[in-house]
PAZAPA-4460 file (N, C-alpha, C; in steps of 0.05 Angstrom, whole numbers, plus 32768, in hexadecimal, padded with zeros to 4 digits):
% residues 198
    n_x    n_y    n_z   ca_x   ca_y   ca_z    c_x    c_y    c_z   seq   type   mol
   8011   7FE8   8000   8000   8000   8000   8011   8019   8000     1      X     A
   8026   8019   8011   8038   8030   8013   8047   8034   7FF9     2      X     A
   8050   801D   7FED   805F   801F   7FD4   804E   802A   7FBE     3      X     A
   8035   8022   7FBE   8023   802B   7FA9   801D   8049   7FA9     4      X     A
   801F   8056   7FC0   8019   8072   7FC2   8031   8084   7FC0     5      X     A
   8049   8079   7FBE   8061   8089   7FBE   8063   809B   7FA5     6      X     A
   805D   8092   7F8D   805E   80A4   7F76   804C   80BC   7F79     7      X     A
   8034   80B8   7F84   8022   80CF   7F88   802E   80E3   7F9C     8      X     A
   803A   80D8   7FB1   8046   80E9   7FC6   805D   80FA   7FB9     9      X     A
   806E   80EC   7FA9   8084   80FB   7F9C   8079   810F   7F88    10      X     A
   8064   8108   7F7B   8058   811B   7F68   804E   8134   7F76    11      X     A
   8042   8130   7F8E   8038   8147   7F9E   804F   8158   7FA7    12      X     A
   8065   814B   7FB0   807D   815A   7FB8   8089   816A   7FA1    13      X     A
   8088   815D   7F89   8093   816B   7F72   8083   8183   7F6B    14      X     A
   8068   8181   7F6D   8057   8198   7F68   805B   81AE   7F7C    15      X     A
   805F   81A7   7F95   8065   81BB   7FAA   807F   81C9   7FA5    16      X     A
   8093   81B9   7F9C   80AD   81C6   7F96   80AB   81D9   7F7E    17      X     A
   809B   81D1   7F6A   8097   81E2   7F53   8089   81FC   7F5B    18      X     A
   8076   81F9   7F6D   8067   8211   7F77   807A   8224   7F86    19      X     A
   808B   8218   7F97   809F   8228   7FA5   80B1   8237   7F92    20      X     A
   80BA   8229   7F7E   80CC   8235   7F6A   80BE   824C   7F5B    21      X     A
   80A4   8247   7F55   8095   825B   7F47   8091   8274   7F59    22      X     A
   808D   826F   7F72   808A   8286   7F85   80A4   8296   7F87    23      X     A
   80BA   8287   7F88   80D4   8295   7F89   80D9   82A6   7F70    24      X     A
   80D3   829A   7F59   80D6   82A8   7F40   80C5   82C1   7F3F    25      X     A
   80AC   82BF   7F49   809A   82D6   7F49   80A4   82EC   7F5C    26      X     A
   80AE   82E3   7F73   80B9   82F7   7F86   80D1   8305   7F7A    27      X     A
   80E3   82F6   7F6D   80FB   8302   7F61   80F2   8316   7F4B    28      X     A
   80DE   830D   7F3B   80D4   831E   7F25   80C9   8339   7F30    29      X     A
   80B9   8336   7F46   80AD   834E   7F52   80C3   8361   7F5D    30      X     A
   80D7   8355   7F6A   80ED   8365   7F75   80FD   8373   7F5F    31      X     A
   8101   8365   7F49   8110   8371   7F32   8100   8388   7F26    32      X     A
   80E5   8384   7F23   80D5   8399   7F18   80D5   83B2   7F2A    33      X     A
   80D4   83AD   7F45   80D5   83C4   7F58   80F0   83D2   7F56    34      X     A
   8105   83C2   7F54   8120   83CE   7F51   8122   83DE   7F38    35      X     A
   8117   83D3   7F22   8118   83E1   7F08   8109   83FC   7F0A    36      X     A
   80F1   83FB   7F15   80E1   8414   7F19   80F0   8428   7F29    37      X     A
   80FC   841F   7F3F   810B   8431   7F50   8123   843D   7F41    38      X     A
   8130   842D   7F32   8148   8436   7F23   8140   844B   7F0E    39      X     A
   812A   8445   7F00   8120   8458   7EEB   8118   8473   7EF7    40      X     A
   810B   8472   7F0F   8103   848A   7F1C   811C   849A   7F25    41      X     A
   8130   848B   7F2E   8149   8498   7F37   8157   84A5   7F1F    42      X     A
   8157   8498   7F09   8164   84A3   7EF1   8155   84BC   7EE8    43      X     A
   813A   84BB   7EE8   812B   84D3   7EE1   8131   84EA   7EF3    44      X     A
   8134   84E5   7F0D   813A   84FA   7F20   8156   8506   7F1B    45      X     A
   8169   84F4   7F16   8185   84FD   7F10   8185   850E   7EF7    46      X     A
   8177   8505   7EE2   8176   8515   7EC9   816A   8530   7ECE    47      X     A
   8155   8531   7EDF   8149   854B   7EE5   815C   855D   7EF5    48      X     A
   8169   8552   7F09   817A   8561   7F1A   8193   856C   7F0B    49      X     A
   819C   855D   7EF6   81B4   8566   7EE8   81AE   8576   7ECF    50      X     A
   8195   857D   7ECB   818D   858E   7EB5   818D   85AB   7EBE    51      X     A
   819C   85BC   7EB0   819C   85D8   7EB6   8183   85E4   7EA9    52      X     A
   8171   85EF   7EB9   8159   85FB   7EAF   8150   8611   7EC2    53      X     A
   813C   8621   7EB9   8132   8636   7EC9   811D   862B   7EDD    54      X     A
   8122   8631   7EF6   8111   8626   7F0B   8112   8638   7F23    55      X     A
   80FF   8634   7F36   80FE   8644   7F4E   8115   863C   7F61    56      X     A
   8121   8650   7F6D   8137   864B   7F7F   812F   8645   7F9C    57      X     A
   8118   8650   7FA5   8110   864D   7FC1   810C   862F   7FC9    58      X     A
   80FF   861E   7FB9   80FD   8602   7FC1   8118   85F5   7FC5    59      X     A
   812C   85FC   7FB5   8146   85F0   7FB7   8154   85F9   7FD1    60      X     A
   8151   8613   7FD7   815C   861E   7FF0   814E   8611   8008    61      X     A
   8134   860F   8008   8125   8603   801E   812C   85E6   8022    62      X     A
   812F   85D7   800C   8136   85BB   800E   8152   85B8   801A    63      X     A
   8165   85CA   8011   8180   85C8   801B   8181   85CF   8039    64      X     A
   8173   85E4   8041   8173   85EB   805D   8168   85D5   806E    65      X     A
   8152   85C8   8065   8146   85B2   8073   8159   859B   8076    66      X     A
   8168   8595   8061   817B   857E   8061   8192   8583   8074    67      X     A
   8197   859C   807B   81AE   85A3   808D   81A5   85A7   80AA    68      X     A
   818C   85A2   80AF   8181   85A8   80CA   818F   8598   80E0    69      X     A
   8199   8580   80D9   81A7   8570   80ED   81C5   8571   80EB    70      X     A
   81CF   8582   80DA   81ED   8583   80D7   81F9   858E   80F0    71      X     A
   8210   8583   80F8   821C   858A   8111   8222   85A8   8114    72      X     A
   8227   85B6   80FD   822D   85D2   80FF   8214   85E4   8101    73      X     A
   81FD   85D7   80FE   81E4   85E7   80FE   81CF   85DD   8112    74      X     A
   81D5   85C9   8121   81C1   85BD   8133   81B6   85D1   8147    75      X     A
   81C7   85E2   8152   81BD   85F5   8167   81BB   8611   815C    76      X     A
   81B8   8614   8141   81B5   862E   8134   819D   862E   8122    77      X     A
   8195   8646   811A   817E   8648   8108   8187   8652   80ED    78      X     A
   817A   8649   80D8   817F   8653   80BD   8165   8661   80B3    79      X     A
   8167   867B   80AE   8150   868B   80A6   8152   8692   8088    80      X     A
   813C   868E   807A   813B   8694   805D   812C   86AE   8059    81      X     A
   8138   86C1   804C   812B   86DA   8045   812A   86DD   8027    82      X     A
   8113   86E2   801B   8111   86E5   7FFE   80FF   86FC   7FF7    83      X     A
   8103   8707   7FDF   80F4   871E   7FD6   80DB   8715   7FC7    84      X     A
   80D5   86FB   7FC6   80BD   86F2   7FB9   80BF   86D4   7FB4    85      X     A
   80A8   86C8   7FAD   80A7   86AB   7FA9   80AF   86A3   7F8D    86      X     A
   80AB   86B4   7F79   80B0   86AC   7F5D   80CD   86B5   7F55    87      X     A
   80E0   86AC   7F64   80FC   86B2   7F5E   8108   869B   7F4F    88      X     A
   810D   869F   7F36   8117   8689   7F25   8132   868F   7F19    89      X     A
   8142   867A   7F14   815C   867D   7F08   8162   8664   7EF8    90      X     A
   8177   8665   7EE7   817F   864E   7ED7   8196   8640   7EE5    91      X     A
   8192   8627   7EEE   81A7   861A   7EFD   81A4   85FC   7EFE    92      X     A
   81B9   85EE   7F06   81B9   85D2   7F0C   81B2   85CF   7F2A    93      X     A
   819C   85C2   7F31   8194   85C1   7F4D   81A9   85B4   7F60    94      X     A
   81B5   859E   7F57   81C8   8591   7F68   81E1   85A2   7F6D    95      X     A
   81E9   85B0   7F59   8200   85C2   7F5C   81FA   85D8   7F70    96      X     A
   81E3   85E4   7F6E   81DC   85FB   7F7F   81D7   85F1   7F9C    97      X     A
   81CC   85D9   7F9F   81C9   85CE   7FBA   81E5   85CA   7FC6    98      X     A
   81F8   85C1   7FB7   8213   85BD   7FC1   821F   85D7   7FCA    99      X     A
   821C   85ED   7FBA   8226   8607   7FC2   8219   8611   7FDB   100      X     A
   81FE   860F   7FDC   81EF   8618   7FF4   81F8   8608   800D   101      X     A
   81FA   85EE   800A   8203   85DE   8021   821E   85E8   802C   102      X     A
   8230   85EC   801A   824B   85F4   8022   824B   860F   8030   103      X     A
   823D   8622   8024   823D   863D   8030   822E   863F   804A   104      X     A
   8218   8630   804B   8208   8630   8064   8217   8622   807B   105      X     A
   8223   860C   8075   8233   85FE   8089   824A   860F   8093   106      X     A
   8258   861D   8080   826D   862F   8088   8263   8645   809A   107      X     A
   824C   8650   8094   8240   8665   80A4   8239   865A   80C0   108      X     A
   822F   8641   80C1   8228   8635   80DA   8240   8630   80EB   109      X     A
   8257   862A   80DE   8270   8625   80ED   8279   863D   80FD   110      X     A
   8274   8655   80F3   827E   866D   8101   8268   867B   8111   111      X     A
   8250   866F   8111   8239   867B   811F   8237   866F   813B   112      X     A
   8234   8680   814F   8232   8676   816B   8218   8667   816F   113      X     A
   8218   8656   8184   8200   8646   818B   81E9   8659   8190   114      X     A
   81D2   8652   8184   81BA   8663   8186   81B9   8679   8171   115      X     A
   81CE   867B   8161   81CF   8690   814D   81BF   868A   8133   116      X     A
   81BE   869D   8121   81AF   869A   8108   81C1   869D   80F0   117      X     A
   81BD   868B   80DD   81C9   868D   80C2   81B3   8696   80AF   118      X     A
   81B7   86AB   80A0   81A3   86B5   808E   81A9   86AF   8071   119      X     A
   8194   86A7   8063   8196   86A2   8046   8183   86B5   8038   120      X     A
   818E   86C7   8028   817D   86DB   801B   817D   86D6   7FFD   121      X     A
   8166   86DD   7FF0   8163   86DA   7FD3   8156   86F3   7FC8   122      X     A
   8162   86FE   7FB3   8156   8716   7FA6   815F   8717   7F89   123      X     A
   8153   8728   7F79   815B   872D   7F5E   8170   8743   7F5D   124      X     A
   8183   8740   7F4A   8199   8754   7F49   81A3   8756   7F2C   125      X     A
   819A   876A   7F1E   81A3   8770   7F02   81A2   8758   7EF0   126      X     A
   818B   874C   7EEE   8188   8735   7EDB   8192   871B   7EE6   127      X     A
   819B   871B   7EFF   81A3   8702   7F0C   8193   86FE   7F25   128      X     A
   8194   86E6   7F2F   8189   86E0   7F4A   81A0   86DF   7F5D   129      X     A
   819F   86ED   7F73   81B5   86EE   7F86   81AD   86E0   7FA0   130      X     A
   81BD   86CD   7FA8   81B9   86BE   7FC1   81D0   86C6   7FD4   131      X     A
   81C9   86CC   7FED   81DC   86D5   8000   81DA   86C5   801A   132      X     A
   81F1   86BC   8024   81F1   86AD   803E   8201   86BD   8052   133      X     A
   81F4   86C4   8068   8200   86D7   807B   8203   86CA   8097   134      X     A
   821B   86CD   80A3   821F   86C5   80BE   8226   86DD   80CF   135      X     A
   8224   86D9   80E9   822B   86EE   80FD   8245   86E7   810C   136      X     A
   8257   86DA   80FD   8270   86D2   810A   8284   86E8   810D   137      X     A
   829D   86E1   8110   82B2   86F4   8115   82BD   8702   80FC   138      X     A
   82B4   86F9   80E5   82BE   8705   80CC   82D7   86F5   80C3   139      X     A
   82DE   86F9   80A9   82F5   86EB   809E   830E   86FC   80A2   140      X     A
   8323   86F1   80AE   833B   8700   80B2   8346   870B   8098   141      X     A
   834F   8724   8099   8358   8732   8080   836F   8723   8073   142      X     A
   8380   8717   8082   8398   870A   8077   8391   86F1   8066   143      X     A
   8379   86E6   8068   8373   86CE   8058   835D   86D4   8043   144      X     A
   8353   86EC   8043   833D   86F2   8030   8345   86EE   8013   145      X     A
   835D   86F6   800C   8366   86F4   7FF0   836A   86D7   7FE7   146      X     A
   836B   86C4   7FF9   8371   86A8   7FF2   8358   8696   7FF2   147      X     A
   8341   86A1   7FF9   8329   8691   7FFD   8322   8681   7FE4   148      X     A
   8323   868E   7FCD   831B   8680   7FB4   8332   8677   7FA3   149      X     A
   834A   8678   7FAE   8362   8672   7F9F   8370   8659   7FA8   150      X     A
   836F   8654   7FC2   837D   863D   7FCD   836A   862B   7FDE   151      X     A
   8374   8613   7FE4   8364   8601   7FF5   8368   8609   8012   152      X     A
   835E   8620   8018   8361   862C   8033   8349   8624   8044   153      X     A
   834E   861C   805D   8338   8616   806F   833F   861F   808B   154      X     A
   832A   8627   809A   832E   862E   80B6   8321   8619   80C8   155      X     A
   8316   8604   80BC   8309   85EF   80CC   831D   85D8   80D2   156      X     A
   8319   85CB   80E9   832B   85B5   80F1   8328   859E   80DD   157      X     A
   830F   8599   80D4   830A   8582   80C2   8306   858B   80A5   158      X     A
   830D   85A3   809E   8309   85AD   8083   8320   85A7   8071   159      X     A
   831A   85A8   8057   8330   85A3   8043   8334   85BB   8031   160      X     A
   8324   85CF   8033   8328   85E7   8023   831D   85E7   8007   161      X     A
   8311   85D0   7FFF   8307   85CF   7FE3   82EB   85DA   7FE0   162      X     A
   82DD   85DF   7FF6   82C2   85E8   7FF4   82BD   8602   7FE5   163      X     A
   82CB   8617   7FEC   82C7   8631   7FDE   82D1   8630   7FC2   164      X     A
   82E7   8622   7FBD   82F2   861F   7FA2   82DD   8611   7F90   165      X     A
   82D1   85FC   7F9B   82BC   85ED   7F8C   82A4   85FF   7F87   166      X     A
   829B   860E   7F9B   8284   8620   7F98   8289   8635   7F82   167      X     A
   82A1   8640   7F82   82A8   8654   7F6E   82A7   8648   7F52   168      X     A
   82B1   8630   7F4F   82B0   8623   7F35   8293   861D   7F2C   169      X     A
   8283   8614   7F3E   8267   860E   7F38   8258   8627   7F2F   170      X     A
   825C   863D   7F3E   824D   8656   7F38   8258   8664   7F1F   171      X     A
   8271   8667   7F1E   827D   8678   7F08   8282   8669   7EEF   172      X     A
   8289   864F   7EF0   828E   8640   7ED8   8275   8631   7ECE   173      X     A
   8267   8625   7EE0   8250   8615   7ED8   8236   8626   7ED3   174      X     A
   8235   863D   7EE1   821C   864D   7EE0   8220   866A   7ED6   175      X     A
   8238   8671   7ED0   823E   868D   7EC6   8234   86A2   7EDA   176      X     A
   8236   869B   7EF3   822E   86AE   7F08   8247   86B9   7F15   177      X     A
   8244   86C3   7F2D   825B   86CF   7F3C   8258   86C8   7F5A   178      X     A
   826F   86C2   7F66   8270   86BC   7F83   8284   86CF   7F90   179      X     A
   827B   86DD   7FA5   828C   86EF   7FB4   8283   86F1   7FD1   180      X     A
   8292   8700   7FE1   828A   8702   7FFD   828F   871F   8007   181      X     A
   8281   8725   801C   8286   873E   802B   8289   8737   8048   182      X     A
   829C   8742   8056   82A1   873B   8072   82A9   8753   8082   183      X     A
   82A2   8752   809B   82A9   8768   80AE   82B2   875C   80C8   184      X     A
   82CA   8763   80D1   82D4   8758   80E9   82C2   875C   8101   185      X     A
   82BC   8747   810F   82AB   8748   8127   828D   8749   8121   186      X     A
   8285   874A   8108   8269   874C   8101   825F   8735   80EF   187      X     A
   8270   8729   80E0   8267   8713   80CF   826E   8715   80B2   188      X     A
   8264   8701   80A3   826B   86FF   8087   8253   86F7   8077   189      X     A
   8251   8701   805E   823C   86F9   804B   8249   86F0   8032   190      X     A
   8243   86D7   8029   824B   86CD   800F   8233   86D1   7FFC   191      X     A
   8238   86DC   7FE5   8224   86E1   7FD1   822A   86D0   7FB8   192      X     A
   8216   86C6   7FAB   821B   86BB   7F90   8203   86C2   7F7E   193      X     A
   8207   86C4   7F65   81F2   86CB   7F52   81EE   86B4   7F3E   194      X     A
   81D5   86B2   7F34   81CE   869F   7F20   81BE   86AE   7F0A   195      X     A
   81C3   86A7   7EF0   81B4   86B4   7EDB   8197   86AD   7EDB   196      X     A
   8186   86C0   7ED3   8169   86BA   7ED3   8160   86B3   7EB7   197      X     A
   8171   86B4   7EA3   816A   86AD   7E88   817F   869A   7E7C   198      X     A
***
């Protein structure tokens, strides 16, 4: 009796194994489709972020400020955004400008005392959009001012000095804008950069 039922038992086991294999194949297929969708969405985002086009600057500034809220140089400080209007547009690469904003805001936070404020201002200026980052630090020593955009100079313990050089290249070479600063001993520093609006 037992011998007679063995083929049926093996057949049932074989069907179960086939079902398991089919389930595994279906799971792998679903995972691959999800991965493909995710990759395509990521590629679309990258293509959008690397396209230079005319767009609003305020969302980029707001997103950058939000992303820096937990940065060690800004945790106990505030970043205030001042703008002359909501429809402030310029022609730029979003990722490039985020990088510049991050660098300048972090630098400002580094020299701002606990509880202090870093200000980010936006306004129109002779056919350009001007963005300004202001701190209330001690100001930039006169003896190093001429070297800020020329050498890998840094005043931070963990800095490498490439930040401002990179910012200058992004603004002036990639965007045909201008990057400069104004500083006053004991009162603070403002870094300005411009972006074309056409």
